[in-house]
C-alpha positions in Angstrom: 12.6 -2.9 -34.2 8.9 -3.7 -34.1 6.5 -5.2 -31.6 4.1 -8.1 -32.1 0.5 -7.6 -31.0 -0.7 -10.3 -28.7 -4.4 -9.3 -28.6 -6.8 -6.6 -29.7 -9.8 -5.4 -27.8 -12.8 -6.3 -30.1 -14.5 -3.0 -29.1 -11.5 -0.8 -30.1 -11.1 1.3 -33.2 -8.0 -0.7 -34.1 -10.0 -3.9 -34.2 -12.6 -2.3 -36.4 -9.8 -1.2 -38.8 -8.7 -4.7 -39.1 -5.8 -5.0 -36.6 -5.5 -8.6 -35.3 -3.5 -10.7 -32.9 -0.2 -11.7 -34.5 0.1 -8.5 -36.5 3.3 -6.5 -36.0 3.2 -2.8 -35.1 5.9 -1.0 -37.0 5.2 2.7 -36.6 2.7 5.3 -35.5 2.6 8.5 -37.6 5.9 7.6 -39.1 7.6 7.1 -35.7 9.2 3.6 -35.1 7.6 1.8 -32.2 10.3 0.0 -30.1 8.7 -0.3 -26.7 6.1 0.9 -24.3 7.4 4.5 -24.1 7.1 4.9 -27.9 3.6 3.4 -27.9 2.3 5.4 -25.0 3.6 8.7 -26.4 2.6 8.4 -30.0 -0.8 6.8 -29.6 -2.2 9.8 -27.7 -3.0 11.9 -30.8 -6.5 12.0 -32.3 -5.4 11.2 -35.8 -3.1 8.2 -36.2 -1.6 6.3 -39.1 -0.5 2.8 -38.1 2.0 0.9 -40.2 1.2 -2.8 -39.7 3.0 -6.0 -40.9 0.6 -8.9 -41.2 1.6 -12.5 -40.7 2.1 -13.1 -44.5 4.8 -10.5 -44.5 2.9 -7.7 -46.2 2.6 -4.3 -44.7 -0.3 -2.0 -44.7 -1.1 1.5 -43.4 -4.3 2.2 -41.4 -5.7 5.6 -40.6 -7.6 5.8 -37.3 -9.4 8.8 -35.7 -10.1 8.7 -32.0 -10.5 10.8 -28.9 -7.3 12.2 -27.4 -5.8 9.8 -24.8 -8.3 7.1 -26.0 -6.6 3.7 -25.9 -6.0 1.9 -29.2 -6.9 -1.3 -27.6 -3.7 -3.2 -28.4 -2.1 -5.7 -26.0 1.5 -7.0 -26.0 3.5 -9.9 -24.5 4.8 -7.7 -21.7 4.2 -4.3 -20.1 7.5 -3.1 -21.6 6.9 -4.6 -25.0 10.5 -5.5 -24.7 13.0 -7.3 -22.3 14.0 -5.5 -19.1 17.4 -3.9 -19.3 19.8 -5.3 -16.7 22.3 -3.3 -14.8 25.8 -3.0 -16.1 27.4 -1.9 -12.8 29.0 -3.8 -10.0 28.3 -1.3 -7.2 30.3 -1.8 -4.1 27.1 -1.5 -2.0 24.7 -3.5 -4.3 22.2 -5.2 -2.1 21.5 -8.0 -4.7 25.2 -9.0 -4.5 24.7 -9.6 -0.8 21.7 -11.9 -1.0 22.1 -15.4 0.4 22.0 -18.3 -2.1 18.9 -20.3 -2.8 16.4 -17.5 -3.2 14.0 -17.4 -6.2 15.8 -16.5 -9.4 13.9 -13.3 -10.1 15.4 -11.7 -6.9 18.9 -11.8 -8.3 18.0 -9.8 -11.4 19.4 -6.3 -11.4 17.3 -3.9 -13.4 18.6 -0.5 -14.6 15.7 0.4 -17.0 14.6 4.0 -17.7 11.2 2.7 -18.7 10.7 1.2 -15.2 11.6 4.6 -13.8 8.7 6.2 -15.5 6.2 3.4 -15.1 7.0 2.3 -11.5 9.3 4.9 -10.0 12.4 2.7 -10.1 15.8 4.5 -9.8 18.3 4.2 -12.6 22.1 4.9 -12.7 22.1 6.4 -16.2 24.9 4.1 -17.2 22.5 2.0 -19.2 21.2 4.8 -21.4 22.0 5.0 -25.1 22.1 8.3 -26.9 18.8 7.3 -28.6 17.2 6.8 -25.2 18.5 10.1 -23.8 17.2 12.0 -26.8 13.9 10.3 -26.6 13.4 11.1 -22.9 14.1 14.7 -23.7 11.9 14.8 -26.8 9.0 13.2 -25.0 9.6 15.3 -21.9 8.9 12.3 -19.7 9.5 13.1 -16.1 10.1 12.8 -13.2 13.1 10.7 -13.9 14.5 9.0 -10.8 18.3 8.8 -10.7 20.6 6.9 -8.3 23.4 9.5 -8.2 25.4 8.4 -5.1 28.1 10.9 -6.0 28.8 13.6 -8.6 32.5 13.1 -8.4 33.1 11.3 -11.7 36.2 9.3 -10.5 34.5 8.3 -7.3 31.3 7.3 -9.1 33.4 5.0 -11.4 34.9 3.4 -8.3 31.7 3.0 -6.4 29.9 1.5 -9.4 32.8 -0.4 -10.9 32.0 1.0 -14.2 34.4 3.1 -16.2 31.6 5.0 -17.9 29.7 5.9 -14.6 31.3 9.3 -14.5 30.5 10.1 -18.1 26.9 9.1 -17.5 26.4 12.1 -15.3 26.3 14.2 -18.5 22.8 12.8 -19.1 21.8 14.3 -15.8 22.9 17.7 -16.9 21.1 17.4 -20.2 17.9 16.4 -18.5 18.2 19.4 -16.2 18.8 21.8 -19.1 15.8 20.4 -20.8 13.7 21.3 -17.7 12.8 17.7 -16.7 12.0 17.0 -13.1 14.7 15.0 -11.5 14.5 13.0 -8.2 17.8 11.6 -6.9 18.9 9.0 -4.4 22.2 8.7 -2.6 23.2 5.5 -0.9 25.7 6.8 1.7 28.7 4.7 2.6 30.8 5.7 5.6 34.1 7.2 4.7 33.5 6.9 0.9 30.8 9.2 -0.4 29.7 11.0 2.8 31.5 13.9 4.5 33.1 16.3 2.1 32.1 14.2 -0.9 28.4 14.4 0.2 28.7 18.2 0.5 30.1 18.2 -3.1 27.3 16.1 -4.4 24.5 18.1 -2.7 26.1 21.4 -4.0 26.2 20.0 -7.6 22.6 18.7 -7.4 21.5 22.1 -6.2 23.0 23.7 -9.3 21.1 21.2 -11.5 17.8 22.1 -9.8 17.1 18.6 -8.7 13.6 18.5 -7.1 14.2 15.9 -4.4 17.3 14.3 -2.9 17.0 11.3 -0.6 20.0 10.1 1.4 19.8 6.6 2.7 22.4 4.6 4.7 24.0 1.6 3.0 22.5 -1.7 4.0 24.9 -4.6 4.7 23.9 -8.2 5.0 25.9 -11.0 6.5 26.7 -12.3 3.0 29.5 -10.1 1.8 32.3 -12.6 1.2 34.8 -11.3 -1.4 33.0 -8.0 -1.7 34.3 -4.5 -1.1 34.8 -3.8 2.6 32.2 -1.5 4.0 31.2 -0.6 7.5 27.6 0.2 8.7 26.7 3.6 10.2 26.9 3.9 13.9 25.6 6.6 16.2 28.6 8.9 15.7 28.9 8.6 11.9 25.1 8.7 11.4 25.0 12.0 13.4 27.8 13.6 11.4 26.1 12.7 8.1 22.7 13.8 9.4 24.3 17.2 10.3 25.4 17.7 6.7 22.0 16.8 5.3 20.1 19.0 7.8 22.5 21.9 7.1 21.9 21.7 3.3 18.2 21.2 3.8 18.0 24.4 6.0 19.9 26.3 3.3 17.7 25.1 0.5 14.6 25.9 2.5 15.7 29.5 3.0 16.8 30.0 -0.6 14.0 28.1 -2.5 11.2 27.7 0.0 11.6 23.9 0.0 14.0 21.6 1.8 14.9 19.4 -1.2 17.2 17.0 0.6 16.0 14.5 3.2 17.6 11.8 5.3 16.1 8.4 5.6 14.5 7.6 9.0 17.3 5.2 9.8 19.8 8.1 10.1 17.7 9.7 12.9 17.2 6.4 14.7 20.8 5.3 14.5 21.9 8.8 15.6 19.5 8.6 18.5 17.7 11.8 17.4 14.0 12.6 17.4 12.3 12.3 14.0 11.1 15.5 12.4 7.4 16.6 12.5 5.1 16.1 9.5 5.5 19.7 8.1 9.3 19.0 7.8 8.7 16.5 5.0 6.7 18.9 2.8 4.2 16.3 1.5 6.5 13.2 1.9 8.1 13.2 -1.6 10.6 10.4 -0.8 8.6 7.7 1.1 9.9 5.0 -1.2 13.4 5.7 0.1 12.3 5.3 3.7 12.1 9.1 4.3 9.3 10.1 6.7 7.7 6.7 7.0 7.7 6.8 10.8 6.4 10.3 11.0 3.7 9.7 8.5 2.5 6.6 10.4 2.2 8.6 13.6 0.4 11.4 11.8 -2.1 9.1 10.2 -2.7 7.2 13.4 -3.4 10.5 15.3 -5.8 11.6 12.5 -7.6 8.3 12.5 -8.0 8.4 16.3 -9.5 11.9 16.2 -12.6 10.5 14.5 -13.2 7.8 17.1 -14.9 7.9 20.5 -13.3 6.4 23.6 -14.4 2.8 24.1 -13.5 0.7 27.2 -15.6 -2.3 26.1 -13.1 -3.7 23.6 -10.6 -6.0 25.4 -9.0 -8.2 22.8 -5.2 -8.7 22.2 -3.3 -7.8 19.0 0.3 -8.3 18.1 2.1 -6.1 15.5 5.5 -6.9 14.1 8.3 -4.8 12.7 12.1 -4.7 12.1 14.5 -3.8 14.9 15.1 -0.3 13.5 11.6 1.1 14.0 10.5 -0.9 17.1 10.6 1.9 19.6 8.9 4.3 17.3 6.2 1.8 16.4 5.6 1.0 20.1 5.2 4.7 20.9 2.8 5.2 18.0 0.6 2.3 18.8 0.4 3.3 22.4 -1.6 6.3 21.3 -4.4 3.8 20.5 -4.7 2.9 24.1 -5.6 6.4 25.0 -9.0 5.8 23.5 -9.1 2.0 23.8 -7.4 1.3 27.1 -8.5 -2.3 27.4 -7.1 -3.5 24.1 -3.7 -5.1 24.6 -1.2 -4.2 21.9 2.0 -6.3 21.7 4.7 -5.0 19.5 7.4 -7.6 18.5 10.7 -6.7 16.8 12.0 -9.4 14.5 15.7 -9.9 14.1 16.6 -10.4 10.5 18.6 -13.6 10.8 17.8 -14.5 7.2 20.1 -11.7 6.0 22.7 -12.3 8.6 21.5 -10.2 11.5 22.6 -6.7 10.5 19.6 -5.7 8.3 17.0 -4.1 10.6 14.4 -2.5 8.4 10.8 -3.8 8.5 10.4 -4.2 4.7 13.1 -7.0 4.6 11.7 -9.1 7.5 11.1 -12.7 6.2 8.4 -15.2 7.0 10.8 -17.7 8.3 12.2 -15.3 10.9 8.7 -14.4 11.9 7.7 -18.0 12.5 11.0 -19.0 14.3 10.9 -16.0 16.7 7.2 -15.9 17.4 6.6 -19.7 17.7 5.1 -20.6 21.1 4.3 -17.0 22.1 0.9 -15.8 23.2 0.2 -13.5 20.3 -3.5 -12.9 21.2 -6.3 -12.8 18.8 -4.5 -11.7 15.6 -1.1 -10.8 14.1 -0.7 -7.7 12.0 1.8 -7.7 9.2 2.6 -4.7 7.0 2.4 -5.3 3.3 5.9 -3.9 2.8 7.2 -7.3 4.0 5.6 -9.0 1.0 6.1 -9.0 -2.7 3.7 -7.0 -4.9 1.3 -9.9 -5.1 0.9 -9.6 -1.4 1.2 -13.2 -0.4 4.9 -14.2 -0.3 7.8 -13.0 1.8 11.3 -12.7 0.4 12.2 -16.2 1.6 9.1 -17.7 -0.3 7.3 -18.3 3.0 3.6 -17.4 2.4 1.1 -15.6 4.7 -0.8 -18.9 4.9 2.4 -20.6 6.2 2.7 -18.0 8.9 -0.9 -18.4 9.8 -0.7 -22.2 10.0 2.6 -22.4 11.8 1.7 -19.8 14.5 -1.9 -20.8 14.7 -3.2 -17.3 14.6 -5.4 -15.1 12.4 -2.9 -13.0 10.3 -4.0 -9.7 8.9 -2.0 -7.8 6.2 -2.3 -4.0 6.3 -1.1 -1.5 3.8 1.0 0.0 6.6 -1.0 3.3 6.9 -2.0 4.6 10.3 -5.7 4.4 9.4 -5.4 0.7 8.4 -3.4 -0.2 11.5 -5.9 1.5 13.8 -8.9 -0.1 12.0 -7.4 -3.6 12.4 -6.3 -3.1 16.0 -9.7 -2.0 17.2 -11.7 -4.5 15.1 -12.3 -7.8 17.0 -12.6 -10.6 14.4 
């Protein structure tokens, strides 16, 4: 394979050596360039020999000297320099299979791309990796690698992923561990399937592999599971039992290795009716992207932000903050801390029922704009409405249902502020009168 160069920085060494848009990059220092991982890895050296094919079909070799880590200045059609790799599995818990019809097409794409794992922290199942890719990852020593493990029982993994190669793919995990790569893992726990004794087995196996971080999250079930594998959500009793296993292993790991390693998502504590752990429990919050420690971090950041502020009774405006049903009580208690220093600011917290996904999904990050509008329409929301950025796509302007922030602002007739979800940002927006 080879990659076509879309553009060249005119100030770069590559441009000065004659590389132009439309040329094809074949290799660097004799190493074939297939995608972004190859390019990023091999362009680091100070002395480079580029093999280029120009538009007339002829090839030429160019020698370039540069500073270590200095960019070559080449741009390509996409950040991967290749197409995204789609998932080959049909997991029984796959959230994308549970999406309602009519959403934008990009939301139905299932990626399982190791390059996205390294670039953006995505989790991969290993079932998509070729021998070339496994060897390349080890050779380049690219880590951490984030793996959706779910279970280390090969037969059960095949069943859960509906992929007869899913069990064999675990061998790549062993090879990465033997090579000394840092591994983070995720387990989507399904009641009666991969929790209980199976979860104990998985945690034991991952300990032996020296996995750095294990996040256990409860399966999310929408109201659109027609003709899909029958699954049940966690309730107070099953969540408590699973949490007991996670806590027990975490305590053991802490005693043996000085770090907890395995963490439960906040949802487990809330569903089990248990108090969330303190900040020091999370050891730097290594699994926030899995919903582990988000509530505790928000409270910690809020308390820290308030320490820097003086009591002020002059501010008397009203602010409404929104969240999913799961974290409502915790958010309400956290934002009440602000009233200790700003007693005359009225802070309304509104929980939004996720009707868009059928009513069972209760996390904040999946709240849609349409549900916001329908459930808040006609309410006295005060001077402004605070929305956490986790409800929006990366561009920060559109909800999952394609409703925009401007749509919410117009329909509810209120000033809408999007925060990054940190305690500092929330405190700043609440005490600021626009």
